[in-house]
C-alpha positions as CSV (number, residue, x, y, z in Angstrom):
1,M,-65.1,124.5,85.1
2,H,-61.4,124.8,86.2
3,E,-60.1,127.3,88.7
4,S,-57.7,129.9,87.6
5,A,-54.1,129.4,88.8
6,D,-54.3,132.6,90.9
7,H,-57.4,131.2,92.8
8,S,-55.8,127.8,93.3
9,A,-52.7,129.4,94.8
10,E,-54.7,131.5,97.1
11,A,-56.8,128.6,98.2
12,R,-53.6,126.7,99.2
13,R,-52.3,129.6,101.3
14,T,-55.4,129.5,103.6
15,Q,-56.2,126.8,106.1
16,R,-59.0,124.5,104.9
17,L,-60.7,122.3,107.4
18,R,-62.4,119.0,106.7
19,L,-65.8,118.9,108.4
20,P,-68.0,116.0,109.4
21,A,-70.7,116.9,106.8
22,M,-73.5,115.1,108.6
23,Y,-73.1,117.6,111.5
24,T,-73.1,120.7,109.4
25,L,-76.1,122.6,108.0
26,L,-76.0,125.0,105.1
27,R,-78.8,127.2,103.7
28,V,-78.4,128.7,100.3
29,R,-80.3,131.3,98.2
30,H,-79.7,133.4,95.1
31,V,-78.3,136.8,96.0
32,G,-81.2,139.2,96.7
33,D,-83.8,136.5,97.4
34,Q,-85.6,136.8,100.7
35,R,-85.9,133.1,101.4
36,Y,-83.3,130.4,101.4
37,R,-84.3,127.8,98.7
38,W,-81.8,125.0,99.3
39,T,-80.4,123.0,102.3
40,G,-77.2,121.1,102.2
41,H,-74.0,120.2,104.0
42,I,-70.5,121.6,104.2
43,Y,-67.5,119.2,103.5
44,D,-64.6,121.6,104.0
45,I,-64.2,125.3,104.6
46,S,-61.5,128.0,104.7
47,E,-61.6,131.8,105.1
48,T,-61.9,132.1,101.3
49,G,-64.5,129.5,100.4
50,M,-65.9,126.1,100.9
51,R,-67.0,122.8,99.3
52,F,-70.5,121.7,100.0
53,E,-73.4,119.7,98.6
54,L,-77.0,120.4,97.6
55,D,-79.7,118.3,95.9
56,T,-79.9,121.0,93.2
57,P,-76.7,121.7,91.2
58,L,-75.9,125.4,90.8
59,P,-73.9,126.3,87.7
60,A,-70.4,127.9,88.1
61,G,-70.8,131.7,88.2
62,T,-74.0,131.6,90.2
63,E,-74.0,134.3,92.9
64,V,-75.4,133.0,96.2
65,E,-75.9,134.0,99.8
66,V,-75.3,131.3,102.5
67,R,-76.0,130.7,106.2
68,G,-73.7,128.0,107.6
69,M,-73.8,126.2,110.9
70,L,-70.5,124.5,111.9
71,P,-70.2,121.7,114.4
72,G,-68.3,121.7,117.7
73,H,-68.6,122.2,121.4
74,H,-70.2,125.5,120.7
75,Q,-72.1,125.7,117.4
76,V,-70.8,128.5,115.1
77,T,-73.0,130.2,112.5
78,F,-71.9,132.6,109.7
79,H,-73.6,134.5,106.9
80,A,-71.7,135.2,103.6
81,A,-72.1,135.8,99.9
82,G,-70.1,134.4,97.1
83,R,-69.9,132.7,93.8
84,I,-70.0,129.1,92.7
85,V,-66.6,128.4,91.1
86,R,-66.8,124.7,90.2
87,M,-68.8,121.5,90.3
88,H,-67.3,118.3,91.6
89,D,-68.4,115.7,89.0
90,D,-69.0,112.5,91.1
91,E,-70.9,110.3,88.7
92,E,-73.1,109.3,91.6
93,V,-76.9,109.8,91.8
94,G,-77.9,112.2,94.6
95,P,-76.6,115.5,95.9
96,T,-74.1,117.5,93.9
97,R,-70.9,118.8,95.5
98,M,-69.7,122.2,94.4
99,G,-67.1,124.8,95.5
100,M,-67.7,128.5,96.2
101,T,-65.5,131.4,97.0
102,F,-66.6,134.0,99.6
103,T,-66.9,137.5,98.2
104,K,-68.2,139.1,101.4
105,F,-69.5,138.4,104.9
106,N,-72.7,140.0,106.1
107,H,-70.9,141.5,109.1
108,D,-67.4,141.6,110.4
109,I,-68.5,139.2,113.2
110,D,-69.3,136.6,110.6
111,R,-65.7,136.6,109.3
112,Q,-64.3,136.7,112.9
113,R,-66.5,133.7,113.9
114,L,-65.2,131.7,110.9
115,N,-61.6,132.6,111.5
116,I,-61.8,131.7,115.2
117,Y,-63.4,128.4,114.3
118,L,-60.7,127.7,111.7
119,N,-58.0,128.3,114.2
120,H,-59.5,126.6,117.3
121,S,-61.9,123.9,116.2
122,G,-59.4,121.0,116.6
123,L,-60.5,119.5,113.2
124,K,-58.0,118.1,110.7
125,A,-56.9,120.1,107.7
126,A,-58.4,119.1,104.4
């Protein structure tokens, strides 16, 4: 699925950081579920969304809730909800990379933690 031009332009205006995926942890569940069903890794992140991988591909349009743990001197966690916007078709066997947009954060502190991380982590832009 292709992103709309409006979403692509918005994504370019926000700082996107490349993360060392092996040092990240992501838990994912369908919106409204009580338990997280999938575990994966985050490849890059911005204040509007992220690219990540799971062993189970989720189709574009799927509404999910995530709990992410970001690497660094002090580990940062955040909780957010959003929508899968695209699949990254890597013809490789194994985990599937996908992109999501954030539609809301559980609490203001989750958004604040992510913004502080984006501005002060010292990681390279993606």
